[in-house]
C-alpha positions in Angstrom: -72.9 -17.6 -16.5 -72.7 -13.9 -15.9 -71.8 -14.4 -12.3 -69.0 -16.8 -13.2 -67.6 -14.4 -15.7 -67.7 -11.6 -13.1 -66.0 -13.7 -10.6 -63.3 -14.6 -13.0 -62.8 -11.0 -13.9 -62.6 -10.0 -10.3 -60.0 -12.7 -9.6 -58.0 -11.6 -12.6 -58.0 -8.0 -11.4 -57.0 -9.1 -7.9 -54.2 -11.2 -9.2 -53.0 -8.3 -11.4 -53.0 -6.1 -8.3 -50.9 -8.7 -6.5 -48.5 -9.0 -9.3 -48.1 -5.2 -9.4 -46.6 -5.3 -5.9 -44.0 -7.7 -7.1 -40.8 -6.1 -8.4 -40.6 -6.4 -12.2 -37.2 -7.5 -13.4 -36.8 -4.8 -16.0 -36.2 -1.0 -16.3 -33.2 1.1 -15.2 -35.1 2.8 -12.4 -36.6 -0.4 -11.1 -33.2 -2.1 -11.1 -31.7 0.9 -9.3 -34.5 1.0 -6.7 -34.1 -2.7 -6.1 -30.4 -2.3 -5.5 -31.1 0.6 -3.1 -33.6 -1.5 -1.2 -31.0 -4.3 -0.9 -28.5 -1.8 0.4 -26.1 -2.5 -2.5 -26.2 1.0 -3.8 -26.2 4.2 -1.7 -27.0 7.5 -3.2 -26.0 10.9 -1.9 -29.3 12.3 -2.9 -32.8 11.3 -4.0 -32.9 9.3 -7.2 -36.5 10.4 -8.0 -36.1 14.1 -7.3 -35.0 16.7 -9.7 -31.7 17.1 -7.7 -29.6 14.1 -8.8 -27.0 12.6 -6.5 -23.4 13.7 -6.6 -22.2 10.6 -4.7 -23.0 7.0 -5.5 -21.6 4.0 -3.5 -21.6 0.4 -4.6 -21.2 -2.0 -1.7 -20.8 -5.7 -1.7 -20.0 -8.6 -4.0 -23.6 -8.9 -5.0 -23.1 -5.9 -7.2 -22.1 -7.0 -10.7 -20.3 -5.4 -13.6 -23.5 -4.9 -15.6 -24.9 -2.7 -12.9 -22.2 0.0 -13.6 -24.3 1.0 -16.6 -26.7 2.7 -14.3 -24.0 5.3 -13.6 -24.3 6.7 -17.1 -27.8 7.9 -16.1 -26.6 10.0 -13.2 -25.4 13.2 -15.0 -24.4 15.0 -11.8 -22.2 12.2 -10.4 -18.9 13.6 -9.0 -17.8 11.0 -6.5 -18.0 7.2 -6.9 -17.2 4.8 -4.1 -17.0 1.1 -4.7 -16.5 -1.5 -2.0 -15.7 -5.3 -2.5 -16.8 -5.4 -6.1 -15.0 -6.7 -9.2 -14.2 -3.7 -11.4 -13.6 -5.0 -15.0 -13.3 -3.4 -18.4 -17.1 -2.9 -18.8 -17.3 -1.2 -15.4 -14.5 1.2 -16.3 -16.0 1.8 -19.7 -19.2 2.9 -18.0 -17.2 5.1 -15.6 -15.4 6.7 -18.5 -18.8 7.9 -19.8 -19.4 9.9 -16.5 -17.5 13.0 -17.6 -18.0 15.1 -14.5 -16.6 12.5 -12.2 -14.0 14.0 -9.9 -13.2 11.3 -7.4 -13.0 7.5 -7.4 -12.6 5.3 -4.3 -11.8 1.6 -4.7 -12.0 -0.4 -1.5 -11.1 -4.1 -1.4 -11.9 -4.4 -5.1 -10.6 -6.8 -7.7 -9.4 -4.6 -10.5 -8.5 -5.2 -14.2 -5.5 -2.9 -14.5 -5.3 -2.7 -18.3 -8.8 -1.1 -18.4 -7.8 2.0 -16.4 -6.7 3.7 -19.6 -10.4 4.1 -20.4 -10.5 6.8 -17.8 -8.3 9.2 -19.9 -11.4 10.8 -21.3 -12.5 11.9 -17.8 -11.0 15.4 -17.8 -12.6 16.3 -14.4 -11.2 13.2 -12.6 -8.8 14.6 -10.0 -8.5 12.0 -7.3 -8.3 8.2 -7.1 -8.1 6.4 -3.8 -7.2 2.7 -3.6 -7.8 1.2 -0.1 -6.8 -2.5 0.6 -6.4 -3.3 -3.1 -3.8 -5.4 -4.8 -1.8 -3.1 -7.1 -0.1 -4.9 -10.0 2.6 -3.3 -12.2 0.2 -2.8 -15.2 -2.1 -0.7 -13.0 0.8 1.7 -12.2 1.6 2.0 -15.9 -2.1 2.8 -16.7 -2.3 5.4 -13.8 0.8 7.1 -15.4 -1.4 7.8 -18.4 -3.9 9.9 -16.4 -2.3 13.4 -16.5 -5.4 15.3 -15.2 -5.1 13.8 -11.7 -4.1 15.9 -8.7 -3.9 13.0 -6.2 -3.5 9.2 -6.0 -3.6 7.5 -2.6 -2.7 3.9 -1.8 -4.0 2.9 1.6 -3.0 -0.5 3.0 -2.5 -1.7 -0.6 -0.5 -4.8 -1.4 2.0 -4.9 -4.3 3.1 -1.2 -4.1 6.8 -0.8 -4.2 9.0 2.3 -3.8 10.2 1.8 -7.3 6.7 1.9 -8.6 5.9 5.0 -6.7 9.1 6.8 -7.9 8.3 5.8 -11.5 4.7 7.1 -11.1 6.0 10.3 -9.6 8.4 10.8 -12.5 5.5 10.2 -15.0 3.1 12.5 -13.1 5.3 15.2 -11.4 2.3 17.4 -10.5 0.3 14.6 -8.8 0.4 14.2 -5.1 1.0 10.5 -4.4 0.6 9.0 -1.0 1.1 5.4 0.2 
């Protein structure tokens, strides 16, 4: 009986050790590490060191809106690059909580234009780059409400008209706008 109990205890410990190697589906750091391993997030620094990254990149359509919450835990984030992701109201709400953010790059993203007004609280935000993005009229209206910007770039974007650019330049005369 004692041998059977010992054998069961050893098997239980061994199975717990095996389970410890499996990625648990909880915890902010664990989720972040998983996304790094899957090459969905790239950090311009070491997540676990005392020096926090200043650049974070989200790549691919596997990245979901709920993952943007992780950005609120990177207090030194200055530059955010997102590629082929859907950027909705929740994502922009999370970005609005990163107050030291200086630059945003949106590449081939699907955007919710009415949510961009959430970025007005980002006083350090100086540059937004749109690359291969569809730019609807409401997005231009929302961009006109961001007076702290120094630069807005539209690279290979669809939907950008000369009238929109001139209206945006009139609303933000100090901002350099390129298209």
